[in-house]
LOVORO-791633 format. One line per field, with one value per residue (C-alpha): residue in three letters; residue number from 1; x, y, z. Coordinates in steps of 0.5 Angstrom, whole numbers, always signed. Example, Ala and Ser with C-alpha at 12.3 -4.5 7.8 and 13.67 -1.06 7.14 Angstrom:
<pts>
residuo <- [ALA  SER]
num <- [1  2]
x <- [+25  +27]
y <- [-9  -2]
z <- [+16  +14]
</pts>
This chain:
<pts>
residuo <- [UNK  UNK  UNK  UNK  UNK  UNK  UNK  UNK  UNK  UNK  UNK  UNK  UNK  UNK  UNK  UNK  UNK  UNK  UNK  UNK  UNK  UNK  UNK  UNK  UNK  UNK  UNK  UNK  UNK  UNK  UNK  UNK  UNK  UNK  UNK  UNK  UNK  UNK  UNK  UNK  UNK  UNK  UNK  UNK  UNK  UNK  UNK  UNK  UNK  UNK  UNK  UNK  UNK  UNK  UNK  UNK  UNK  UNK  UNK  UNK  UNK  UNK  UNK  UNK  UNK  UNK  UNK  UNK  UNK  UNK  UNK  UNK  UNK  UNK  UNK  UNK  UNK  UNK  UNK  UNK  UNK  UNK  UNK  UNK  UNK  UNK  UNK  UNK  UNK  UNK  UNK  UNK  UNK  UNK  UNK  UNK  UNK  UNK  UNK  UNK  UNK  UNK  UNK  UNK  UNK  UNK  UNK  UNK  UNK  UNK  UNK  UNK  UNK  UNK  UNK  UNK  UNK  UNK  UNK  UNK  UNK  UNK  UNK  UNK  UNK  UNK  UNK  UNK  UNK  UNK  UNK  UNK  UNK  UNK  UNK  UNK  UNK  UNK  UNK  UNK  UNK  UNK  UNK  UNK  UNK  UNK  UNK  UNK  UNK  UNK  UNK  UNK  UNK  UNK  UNK  UNK  UNK  UNK  UNK  UNK  UNK  UNK  UNK  UNK  UNK  UNK  UNK  UNK  UNK  UNK  UNK  UNK  UNK  UNK  UNK  UNK  UNK  UNK  UNK  UNK  UNK  UNK  UNK  UNK  UNK  UNK  UNK  UNK  UNK  UNK  UNK  UNK  UNK  UNK  UNK  UNK  UNK  UNK  UNK  UNK  UNK  UNK  UNK  UNK  UNK  UNK  UNK  UNK  UNK  UNK  UNK  UNK  UNK  UNK  UNK  UNK  UNK  UNK  UNK  UNK  UNK  UNK  UNK  UNK  UNK  UNK  UNK  UNK  UNK  UNK  UNK  UNK  UNK  UNK  UNK  UNK  UNK  UNK  UNK  UNK  UNK  UNK  UNK  UNK  UNK  UNK  UNK  UNK  UNK  UNK  UNK  UNK  UNK  UNK  UNK  UNK  UNK  UNK  UNK  UNK  UNK  UNK  UNK  UNK  UNK  UNK  UNK  UNK  UNK  UNK  UNK  UNK  UNK  UNK  UNK  UNK  UNK  UNK  UNK  UNK  UNK  UNK  UNK  UNK  UNK  UNK  UNK  UNK  UNK  UNK  UNK  UNK  UNK  UNK  UNK  UNK  UNK  UNK  UNK  UNK  UNK  UNK  UNK  UNK  UNK  UNK  UNK  UNK  UNK  UNK  UNK  UNK  UNK  UNK  UNK  UNK  UNK  UNK  UNK  UNK  UNK  UNK  UNK  UNK  UNK  UNK  UNK  UNK  UNK  UNK  UNK  UNK  UNK  UNK  UNK  UNK  UNK  UNK  UNK  UNK  UNK  UNK  UNK  UNK  UNK  UNK  UNK  UNK  UNK  UNK  UNK  UNK  UNK  UNK  UNK  UNK  UNK  UNK  UNK  UNK  UNK  UNK  UNK  UNK  UNK  UNK  UNK  UNK  UNK  UNK  UNK  UNK  UNK  UNK  UNK  UNK  UNK  UNK  UNK  UNK  UNK  UNK  UNK  UNK  UNK  UNK  UNK  UNK  UNK  UNK  UNK  UNK  UNK  UNK  UNK  UNK  UNK  UNK  UNK  UNK  UNK  UNK  UNK  UNK  UNK  UNK  UNK  UNK  UNK  UNK  UNK  UNK  UNK  UNK  UNK  UNK  UNK  UNK  UNK  UNK  UNK  UNK  UNK  UNK  UNK  UNK  UNK  UNK  UNK  UNK  UNK  UNK  UNK  UNK  UNK  UNK  UNK  UNK  UNK  UNK  UNK  UNK  UNK  UNK  UNK  UNK  UNK  UNK  UNK  UNK  UNK  UNK  UNK  UNK  UNK  UNK  UNK  UNK  UNK  UNK  UNK  UNK  UNK  UNK  UNK  UNK  UNK  UNK  UNK  UNK  UNK  UNK  UNK  UNK  UNK  UNK  UNK  UNK  UNK  UNK  UNK  UNK  UNK  UNK  UNK  UNK  UNK  UNK  UNK  UNK  UNK  UNK  UNK  UNK  UNK  UNK  UNK  UNK  UNK  UNK  UNK  UNK  UNK  UNK  UNK  UNK  UNK  UNK  UNK  UNK  UNK  UNK  UNK  UNK  UNK  UNK  UNK  UNK  UNK  UNK  UNK  UNK  UNK  UNK  UNK  UNK  UNK  UNK  UNK  UNK  UNK  UNK  UNK  UNK  UNK  UNK  UNK  UNK  UNK  UNK  UNK  UNK  UNK  UNK  UNK  UNK  UNK  UNK  UNK  UNK  UNK  UNK  UNK  UNK  UNK  UNK  UNK  UNK  UNK  UNK  UNK  UNK  UNK  UNK  UNK  UNK  UNK  UNK  UNK  UNK  UNK  UNK  UNK  UNK  UNK  UNK  UNK  UNK  UNK  UNK  UNK  UNK  UNK  UNK  UNK  UNK  UNK  UNK  UNK  UNK  UNK  UNK  UNK  UNK  UNK  UNK  UNK  UNK  UNK  UNK  UNK  UNK  UNK  UNK  UNK  UNK  UNK  UNK  UNK  UNK  UNK  UNK  UNK  UNK  UNK  UNK  UNK  UNK  UNK  UNK  UNK  UNK  UNK  UNK  UNK  UNK  UNK  UNK  UNK  UNK  UNK  UNK  UNK  UNK  UNK  UNK  UNK  UNK  UNK  UNK  UNK  UNK  UNK  UNK  UNK  UNK  UNK  UNK  UNK  UNK  UNK  UNK  UNK  UNK  UNK  UNK  UNK  UNK  UNK  UNK  UNK  UNK  UNK  UNK  UNK  UNK  UNK  UNK  UNK  UNK  UNK  UNK  UNK  UNK  UNK  UNK  UNK  UNK  UNK  UNK  UNK  UNK  UNK  UNK  UNK  UNK  UNK  UNK  UNK  UNK  UNK  UNK  UNK  UNK  UNK  UNK  UNK  UNK  UNK  UNK  UNK  UNK  UNK  UNK  UNK  UNK  UNK  UNK  UNK  UNK  UNK  UNK  UNK  UNK  UNK  UNK  UNK  UNK  UNK  UNK  UNK  UNK  UNK  UNK  UNK  UNK  UNK  UNK  UNK  UNK  UNK  UNK  UNK  UNK  UNK  UNK  UNK  UNK  UNK  UNK  UNK  UNK  UNK  UNK  UNK  UNK  UNK  UNK  UNK  UNK  UNK  UNK  UNK  UNK  UNK  UNK  UNK  UNK  UNK  UNK  UNK]
num <- [1  2  3  4  5  6  7  8  9  10  11  12  13  14  15  16  17  18  19  20  21  22  23  24  25  26  27  28  29  30  31  32  33  34  35  36  37  38  39  40  41  42  43  44  45  46  47  48  49  50  51  52  53  54  55  56  57  58  59  60  61  62  63  64  65  66  67  68  69  70  71  72  73  74  75  76  77  78  79  80  81  82  83  84  85  86  87  88  89  90  91  92  93  94  95  96  97  98  99  100  101  102  103  104  105  106  107  108  109  110  111  112  113  114  115  116  117  118  119  120  121  122  123  124  125  126  127  128  129  130  131  132  133  134  135  136  137  138  139  140  141  142  143  144  145  146  147  148  149  150  151  152  153  154  155  156  157  158  159  160  161  162  163  164  165  166  167  168  169  170  171  172  173  174  175  176  177  178  179  180  181  182  183  184  185  186  187  188  189  190  191  192  193  194  195  196  197  198  199  200  201  202  203  204  205  206  207  208  209  210  211  212  213  214  215  216  217  218  219  220  221  222  223  224  225  226  227  228  229  230  231  232  233  234  235  236  237  238  239  240  241  242  243  244  245  246  247  248  249  250  251  252  253  254  255  256  257  258  259  260  261  262  263  264  265  266  267  268  269  270  271  272  273  274  275  276  277  278  279  280  281  282  283  284  285  286  287  288  289  290  291  292  293  294  295  296  297  298  299  300  301  302  303  304  305  306  307  308  309  310  311  312  313  314  315  316  317  318  319  320  321  322  323  324  325  326  327  328  329  330  331  332  333  334  335  336  337  338  339  340  341  342  343  344  345  346  347  348  349  350  351  352  353  354  355  356  357  358  359  360  361  362  363  364  365  366  367  368  369  370  371  372  373  374  375  376  377  378  379  380  381  382  383  384  385  386  387  388  389  390  391  392  393  394  395  396  397  398  399  400  401  402  403  404  405  406  407  408  409  410  411  412  413  414  415  416  417  418  419  420  421  422  423  424  425  426  427  428  429  430  431  432  433  434  435  436  437  438  439  440  441  442  443  444  445  446  447  448  449  450  451  452  453  454  455  456  457  458  459  460  461  462  463  464  465  466  467  468  469  470  471  472  473  474  475  476  477  478  479  480  481  482  483  484  485  486  487  488  489  490  491  492  493  494  495  496  497  498  499  500  501  502  503  504  505  506  507  508  509  510  511  512  513  514  515  516  517  518  519  520  521  522  523  524  525  526  527  528  529  530  531  532  533  534  535  536  537  538  539  540  541  542  543  544  545  546  547  548  549  550  551  552  553  554  555  556  557  558  559  560  561  562  563  564  565  566  567  568  569  570  571  572  573  574  575  576  577  578  579  580  581  582  583  584  585  586  587  588  589  590  591  592  593  594  595  596  597  598  599  600  601  602  603  604  605  606  607  608  609  610  611  612  613  614  615  616  617  618  619  620  621  622  623  624  625  626  627  628  629  630  631  632  633  634  635  636  637  638  639  640  641  642  643  644  645  646  647  648  649  650  651  652  653  654  655  656  657  658  659  660  661  662  663  664  665  666  667  668  669  670  671  672  673  674  675  676  677  678  679  680  681  682  683  684  685  686  687  688  689  690  691  692  693  694  695  696  697  698  699  700  701  702  703  704  705  706  707  708  709  710  711  712  713  714  715  716  717  718  719  720  721  722  723  724  725  726  727  728  729  730  731  732  733  734  735  736  737  738  739  740  741  742  743  744  745  746  747  748  749  750  751  752  753  754  755  756  757  758  759  760  761]
x <- [-43  -37  -35  -39  -46  -45  -44  -51  -54  -52  -54  -61  -62  -66  -61  -57  -57  -51  -45  -41  -38  -31  -30  -23  -22  -15  -14  -10  -3  +1  +8  +14  +19  +27  +33  +38  +45  +48  +43  +40  +42  +39  +36  +33  +31  +27  +24  +21  +18  +15  +11  +9  +14  +18  +20  +22  +18  +24  +23  +25  +31  +34  +33  +37  +42  +44  +43  +48  +53  +54  +49  +44  +38  +31  +24  +19  +12  +6  +2  +2  +8  +11  +17  +17  +22  +27  +30  +28  +32  +39  +38  +37  +42  +47  +45  +45  +52  +55  +50  +53  +50  +44  +40  +34  +28  +25  +17  +12  +8  +8  +2  +6  +12  +7  +4  +11  +14  +8  +11  +18  +15  +12  +18  +23  +19  +19  +27  +33  +38  +44  +43  +36  +35  +32  +28  +22  +19  +22  +17  +15  +10  +16  +17  +24  +27  +25  +29  +35  +35  +34  +40  +45  +41  +37  +39  +33  +30  +23  +23  +19  +23  +21  +24  +30  +30  +29  +30  +36  +40  +41  +43  +48  +53  +48  +47  +54  +55  +49  +52  +58  +55  +49  +50  +43  +38  +31  +26  +20  +14  +20  +15  +12  +17  +16  +14  +16  +15  +20  +25  +26  +26  +32  +35  +35  +38  +44  +45  +45  +50  +54  +54  +55  +62  +64  +62  +66  +60  +58  +52  +47  +40  +34  +29  +22  +17  +11  +11  +13  +17  +23  +25  +33  +34  +28  +32  +39  +35  +32  +39  +45  +46  +46  +42  +41  +33  +28  +22  +19  +14  +14  +7  +2  -5  -12  -18  -20  -26  -25  -30  -30  -37  -38  -44  -49  -51  -57  -58  -61  -54  -50  -45  -47  -46  -50  -45  -39  -39  -46  -45  -40  -44  -49  -44  -41  -47  -49  -42  -43  -51  -47  -43  -37  -32  -29  -25  -27  -22  -23  -19  -19  -20  -28  -30  -28  -33  -38  -39  -39  -45  -49  -48  -50  -56  -56  -57  -61  -67  -65  -61  -61  -56  -51  -50  -45  -41  -38  -33  -28  -21  -16  -10  -13  -15  -12  -7  -12  -17  -15  -11  -18  -21  -15  -16  -23  -23  -18  -22  -29  -32  -32  -35  -33  -29  -29  -21  -16  -9  -8  -10  -6  +0  +1  -2  -5  -13  -14  -18  -22  -27  -28  -24  -28  -24  -27  -24  -17  -12  -7  -2  -2  +2  -3  -9  -6  -4  -10  -14  -9  -12  -17  -17  -10  -6  -9  -17  -22  -23  -28  -25  -28  -26  -32  -30  -30  -32  -25  -21  -16  -21  -26  -20  -19  -27  -26  -19  -20  -14  -9  -11  -10  -4  +0  +7  +7  +10  +16  +16  +19  +23  +28  +32  +36  +30  +34  +28  +29  +36  +36  +31  +36  +43  +43  +40  +47  +51  +49  +49  +57  +60  +59  +65  +66  +66  +59  +57  +57  +53  +47  +47  +47  +43  +49  +52  +46  +43  +49  +50  +43  +44  +51  +47  +42  +48  +44  +52  +58  +64  +70  +76  +74  +68  +61  +57  +50  +49  +42  +40  +37  +37  +35  +31  +26  +23  +23  +16  +19  +12  +10  +13  +10  +12  +7  +0  -8  -11  -19  -23  -30  -33  -39  -35  -30  -25  -23  -19  -22  -16  -9  -9  -2  -2  -1  -8  -11  -14  -16  -20  -22  -24  -29  -36  -33  -36  -32  -33  -32  -33  -39  -41  -42  -38  -39  -31  -33  -26  -19  -13  -7  -3  -5  -6  -13  -20  -26  -32  -38  -43  -49  -54  -54  -56  -49  -42  -37  -32  -26  -25  -18  -15  -7  -2  +5  +10  +16  +24  +28  +28  +33  +31  +27  +26  +21  +15  +11  +9  +11  +17  +16  +21  +22  +23  +22  +16  +14  +6  +1  -5  -11  -17  -23  -29  -33  -38  -44  -46  -53  -51  -53  -55  -48  -53  -49  -53  -49  -42  -40  -34  -28  -22  -16  -10  -5  +0  +7  +12  +17  +17  +19  +15  +13  +10  +9  +8  +1  +4  +0  -3  -7  -9  -12  -15  -19  -21  -23  -27  -31  -28  -27  -19  -19  -24  -20  -13  -17  -21  -14  -10  -15  -16  -8  -7  -13  -8  -1  -2  -3  +4  +8  +7  +3  -4  -7  -8  +0  +0  -3  -4  -5  -8  -7  -8  -3  +3  +6  +13  +12  +7  +4  -2  +1  +0  +3  +3  +7  +8  +5  +11  +16  +23  +19  +19  +21  +13  +14  +20  +17  +12  +18  +21  +13  +9  +7  +4  +1  -2  -4  -8  -11  -14  -16  -20  -23  -25  -28  -32  -40  -42  -42  -40  -35  -37  -33  -30  -26  -25  -28  -23  -27  -21  -22  -23  -26  -33  -30  -31  -29  -29  -29  -28  -29  -22  -19  -20  -16  -11  -9  -9  -5  +1  +2  +1]
y <- [-40  -46  -49  -55  -52  -48  -55  -58  -52  -53  -60  -58  -53  -54  -53  -58  -64  -68  -64  -65  -72  -72  -68  -69  -67  -63  -64  -59  -58  -56  -51  -54  -49  -50  -46  -40  -43  -36  -31  -25  -18  -15  -10  -14  -19  -14  -11  -18  -19  -13  -15  -21  -27  -30  -36  -39  -44  -50  -47  -40  -42  -47  -41  -36  -41  -43  -36  -34  -39  -35  -40  -39  -41  -43  -44  -47  -48  -47  -39  -36  -40  -34  -34  -26  -27  -32  -26  -20  -23  -24  -17  -13  -17  -15  -8  -7  -10  -6  +0  +0  -6  -6  -11  -12  -15  -17  -18  -21  -15  -8  -10  -15  -9  -5  -10  -13  -5  -5  -11  -8  -1  -5  -10  -3  +2  -1  -3  +1  +3  +9  +10  +9  +4  +7  +3  +4  +1  +4  +3  +7  +11  +13  +20  +23  +26  +19  +16  +19  +18  +12  +11  +15  +12  +6  +0  -4  -3  -6  -7  -11  -15  -10  -4  -7  -9  -2  +3  +0  -4  +0  +6  +2  +8  +11  +5  +4  +5  +1  -5  -5  -6  -11  -17  -20  -21  -23  -26  -27  -32  -35  -40  -35  -34  -39  -40  -34  -29  -34  -35  -27  -26  -31  -26  -21  -24  -26  -19  -17  -22  -19  -11  -15  -18  -12  -8  -13  -15  -23  -22  -29  -29  -32  -35  -36  -40  -45  -52  -54  -61  -58  -52  -53  -54  -48  -43  -46  -45  -38  -35  -40  -40  -47  -46  -50  -53  -52  -55  -58  -53  -51  -47  -49  -50  -50  -55  -54  -58  -59  -60  -62  -60  -63  -60  -64  -68  -63  -68  -76  -77  -75  -70  -64  -62  -55  -49  -49  -42  -41  -47  -42  -36  -39  -42  -35  -31  -37  -35  -29  -29  -34  -28  -32  -28  -31  -31  -34  -35  -36  -38  -32  -25  -26  -31  -26  -21  -27  -30  -24  -22  -28  -27  -20  -23  -28  -24  -18  -23  -24  -19  -13  -9  -14  -13  -7  -12  -16  -14  -18  -17  -19  -16  -11  -6  +0  +0  +5  +0  -5  -2  +0  -7  -10  -4  -5  -13  -13  -8  -12  -8  -13  -19  -23  -22  -26  -26  -29  -31  -24  -25  -31  -29  -27  -20  -19  -19  -20  -25  -30  -36  -39  -40  -43  -45  -45  -51  -54  -48  -52  -53  -56  -51  -46  -50  -50  -42  -41  -45  -42  -35  -37  -40  -37  -38  -44  -42  -46  -45  -48  -49  -52  -54  -53  -59  -56  -60  -62  -69  -66  -63  -69  -74  -71  -71  -79  -79  -74  -79  -77  -70  -69  -74  -73  -69  -62  -61  -59  -50  -50  -44  -44  -39  -42  -39  -36  -31  -29  -28  -24  -19  -19  -20  -12  -10  -13  -10  -4  -4  -8  -10  -17  -22  -30  -32  -29  -36  -39  -34  -35  -41  -45  -40  -35  -36  -37  -31  -27  -29  -27  -21  -19  -20  -16  -10  -10  -11  -10  -14  -10  -10  -18  -15  -15  -7  -4  -1  +2  +9  +9  +4  -3  -5  +1  -4  -11  -13  -19  -21  -23  -25  -19  -11  -8  -5  -6  -1  -3  +4  +5  +10  +12  +15  +20  +14  +12  +7  +1  -4  -5  -13  -15  -15  -22  -24  -18  -22  -27  -23  -17  -20  -15  -18  -20  -19  -16  -16  -11  -10  -15  -10  -12  -9  -10  -9  -6  -6  -8  -4  -7  -1  +4  +0  +0  -4  +0  -2  +1  -2  -7  -11  -17  -24  -27  -28  -30  -35  -35  -41  -43  -46  -48  -52  -55  -56  -60  -56  -61  -67  -66  -73  -79  -85  -91  -90  -96  -99  -93  -87  -81  -75  -67  -61  -55  -53  -48  -46  -42  -40  -36  -33  -37  -34  -34  -38  -34  -37  -36  -32  -38  -44  -44  -45  -44  -39  -37  -39  -34  -33  -29  -28  -26  -27  -33  -31  -36  -37  -42  -46  -54  -60  -67  -71  -79  -84  -87  -96  -99  -104  -98  -96  -103  -104  -97  -99  -106  -104  -98  -92  -86  -85  -78  -77  -81  -77  -72  -74  -77  -70  -66  -70  -71  -63  -64  -68  -66  -60  -66  -68  -61  -54  -51  -49  -52  -45  -45  -51  -53  -58  -61  -68  -70  -76  -75  -69  -66  -67  -74  -77  -81  -79  -75  -72  -67  -62  -56  -50  -44  -39  -37  -41  -46  -46  -53  -56  -61  -63  -64  -68  -72  -75  -77  -79  -86  -83  -78  -83  -88  -82  -80  -87  -87  -82  -82  -90  -87  -81  -84  -81  -85  -80  -76  -69  -64  -68  -72  -71  -65  -58  -51  -49  -52  -48  -54  -54  -61  -65  -70  -74  -81  -83  -90  -90  -86  -91  -96  -92  -90  -98  -99  -94  -97  -104]
z <- [+128  +129  +121  +124  +125  +118  +115  +118  +117  +109  +109  +111  +105  +99  +95  +98  +94  +97  +94  +100  +97  +103  +109  +111  +119  +120  +128  +131  +132  +138  +136  +136  +140  +139  +143  +140  +139  +141  +146  +142  +142  +150  +145  +140  +146  +149  +143  +142  +148  +148  +142  +145  +143  +149  +144  +137  +133  +131  +124  +127  +131  +125  +120  +125  +127  +119  +118  +124  +121  +115  +110  +106  +108  +105  +110  +107  +111  +112  +111  +117  +121  +122  +117  +118  +124  +120  +117  +121  +126  +124  +119  +125  +129  +124  +123  +131  +131  +126  +123  +117  +115  +109  +107  +100  +102  +95  +95  +90  +90  +93  +98  +100  +102  +105  +110  +112  +113  +118  +121  +121  +124  +130  +132  +131  +135  +141  +139  +143  +140  +139  +132  +128  +124  +117  +113  +108  +101  +95  +89  +84  +89  +93  +93  +90  +97  +100  +94  +96  +103  +103  +97  +102  +108  +108  +113  +110  +103  +102  +94  +89  +83  +78  +81  +83  +75  +72  +78  +82  +78  +72  +76  +81  +81  +86  +90  +90  +98  +99  +94  +98  +105  +103  +108  +106  +101  +103  +98  +101  +98  +93  +91  +87  +83  +77  +70  +66  +72  +76  +70  +68  +77  +76  +71  +75  +82  +77  +75  +82  +83  +79  +81  +89  +86  +82  +89  +93  +97  +98  +101  +104  +101  +105  +103  +105  +101  +101  +102  +96  +93  +91  +96  +95  +88  +86  +90  +86  +79  +82  +84  +83  +90  +94  +101  +107  +106  +113  +112  +118  +121  +128  +128  +131  +127  +129  +127  +120  +117  +109  +105  +97  +94  +87  +84  +82  +76  +73  +66  +65  +61  +67  +63  +65  +73  +76  +74  +80  +80  +82  +87  +89  +90  +94  +99  +99  +100  +106  +109  +110  +112  +117  +119  +117  +114  +108  +102  +95  +91  +84  +78  +73  +74  +70  +75  +81  +78  +76  +82  +86  +81  +83  +90  +90  +87  +92  +98  +94  +95  +102  +105  +101  +106  +105  +98  +100  +105  +99  +94  +89  +88  +83  +79  +74  +79  +80  +86  +91  +90  +92  +98  +100  +99  +103  +109  +108  +108  +115  +119  +118  +114  +109  +110  +104  +98  +92  +89  +84  +87  +88  +95  +95  +98  +105  +106  +113  +112  +119  +121  +117  +119  +111  +105  +98  +93  +86  +83  +85  +84  +79  +85  +91  +94  +92  +95  +102  +101  +99  +105  +110  +109  +115  +121  +122  +128  +133  +131  +128  +120  +115  +107  +101  +95  +89  +84  +77  +71  +68  +69  +75  +79  +78  +79  +86  +88  +86  +90  +96  +99  +94  +95  +101  +102  +95  +96  +94  +86  +83  +82  +75  +72  +66  +67  +61  +56  +50  +49  +57  +56  +50  +54  +61  +57  +55  +61  +64  +58  +60  +67  +66  +60  +59  +58  +57  +65  +65  +61  +68  +71  +66  +64  +58  +54  +54  +48  +43  +46  +45  +38  +36  +40  +36  +30  +31  +34  +40  +43  +41  +42  +43  +48  +50  +53  +50  +50  +50  +43  +44  +47  +54  +58  +55  +62  +62  +57  +60  +64  +68  +69  +62  +55  +52  +55  +52  +56  +54  +57  +58  +56  +58  +52  +56  +62  +59  +56  +64  +64  +68  +68  +65  +61  +59  +51  +51  +54  +51  +44  +49  +54  +50  +43  +39  +43  +49  +55  +61  +68  +72  +80  +79  +72  +65  +59  +52  +49  +42  +39  +40  +38  +40  +36  +40  +47  +48  +49  +48  +52  +54  +60  +59  +61  +59  +62  +59  +59  +54  +53  +48  +43  +40  +35  +34  +29  +31  +27  +28  +28  +33  +37  +43  +46  +45  +49  +49  +54  +54  +47  +43  +42  +46  +43  +46  +43  +39  +36  +32  +34  +30  +35  +32  +36  +32  +35  +42  +46  +49  +56  +60  +67  +72  +67  +64  +57  +51  +47  +41  +38  +34  +29  +29  +24  +27  +25  +28  +34  +32  +37  +38  +44  +47  +47  +49  +43  +41  +36  +36  +34  +28  +33  +37  +30  +28  +35  +35  +27  +29  +36  +31  +34  +29  +31  +29  +36  +40  +39  +40  +46  +49  +48  +52  +57  +58  +58  +64  +69  +67  +72  +77  +76  +74  +78  +73  +70  +65  +61  +61  +56  +49  +46  +38  +36  +28  +24  +19  +21  +16  +19  +21  +16  +22  +28  +34  +40  +42  +49  +49  +53  +52  +52  +47  +49  +54  +62  +64  +63  +57  +60  +66  +62  +58  +64  +67  +61  +64  +71  +66  +61  +67  +71  +65  +63  +70  +69  +63  +65  +73  +69  +69  +63  +57  +51  +54  +58  +61  +68  +62  +55  +53  +54  +55  +50  +45  +38  +34  +39  +42  +36  +35  +41  +42  +49  +48  +43  +48  +53  +48  +46  +53  +54  +48  +49  +56  +54]
</pts>
């Protein structure tokens, strides 16, 4: 069945209620080729031909030419555009010319490193050379004897930033020969390195550059990235190096049908839509029945399990033999389980997988016919990465974006032209974050004593972090250098993927206390509170106890018809205003704030219908952290206008705050859950009504700094979204928030419109 035939069959189903509100036809694109400036090494040329590569796409040729000239390069092109050759060709050519040359390949996941190892194997297996090229993955699974061989003889090491930080840099004396001969550092999937993870990887790369300089090496950097708006700026902030940008994609593309699917209203007041999760499960099951292999992407781990649960229930009624051909895939699963799912998807044993963005990266999962994306994934770059997993090469493909009931999704459902025309966002990292530097500067000092010259490498946050580290005796200053004073090596204590360095194990008390998953301690309270229903491979588990000190959440399997959704409250205090400016009719500020977030309870929601069955209160202590925020004054005229119109000021502020937070990912490359907000009638630090939006991570990660610069555009988009929503009093599509700890009360939709108009003038 072709994509067009599948869409036709959907329209004839009883379930169909005009959910396809837009169908974008993306025409096929022919390949664009280019020549290399100089001929390839003869052995490499023959090996490429034996792998079916006779000529290079334009972006591949340009990248190889730039690298040969000695430039750092970033290749920012689409999914499945052959970026691997952009680094494998110059690296192998350098090794053939000078066998002592070394290259370090960094991938964000072990699975991706293994996948690229297979690609390197295919190329080198037919490479005729007098000297063996030694390469392999170097990670936590690598055996001790293999590690020794790779350190001494490895030409190419494939690893991840975690292993680089914990296993290689602190032991650099064992790697002296490798680093001294390091010619290339390859960073694949560079767009993934944003937010907290990207900011920490930026510090790891600066630590690596210090050691390269120490061993008199000056390697070139080769970055590969999805299409983002600022590839050159991003890799500069990531590595501290300037790179030539190649953004024109020369790879061919097959025809793609891209449908926007908006769940229908299920009430007369047009405030509640049919569950996007049940809609996605129906699409997922229909694709599987039609023999169309697909990945259905969801926003969160819980939803991967929920959609799988719904889809299996759907298949059980009509095609029970297909139940075992579908699974879920997400972070948290143990490594062996993830590898098995990848193999089964590649081989065709599985017809479909529900997945988080863990499968967004370039792991080869074979031919897929379709992708379903449940809810806008936060960034245009992620959307196209997920969509691009189907129809690789010149194959035709189908993509469906299922709209969620929130302001950003409904903005795109009403404005498909913006979705398909919008330039992709800026990737944001904040390597100057002093909280992150406080973790990595002790690591750097352990590797080599720090000096004042290192401020140029680590940036403006260096001095603030160093003062604190010296005061708490982590570092000691002597002979014009800073030395690490602790025991062991500090990198061992740094989890670069999280603000927290602690892990919580989810333990099944009914199955010999088997560990089901491992969860970051920073998110454990939001996922594993007492009473939470935790979903794992489509099965429900009730969390009976969370013990953060022991690093364990205890659960038991249950058969229930509901799931749970967390409720949170927050407070914000101003520490320091760093900038202020006039925006519209008011003053806006950007600066340092102290945030108090508290888990106040959860809702039980019925599966399939998402009806709220109960609201349960919890009493957990608040979590305090300092971060960056943007906030703005409410002009007195706005308050008077709201009063005259009979609107509630508190409800108007609250509604505008929710909607602004919902639309911010349209302008900054972030997730709605990366940011928080607060609206208040009289703020204790200003004595006035205020709206705050803050970065949800200690020290900030650049999101609200971007918001401060684009505040007027954010207000305009927010106003348009609220005005165009067909509901009367406010709904999840405009001013309600799933995170709200106050049960979305009070909210005044009409007042939010008056307020935003008053701000804009």
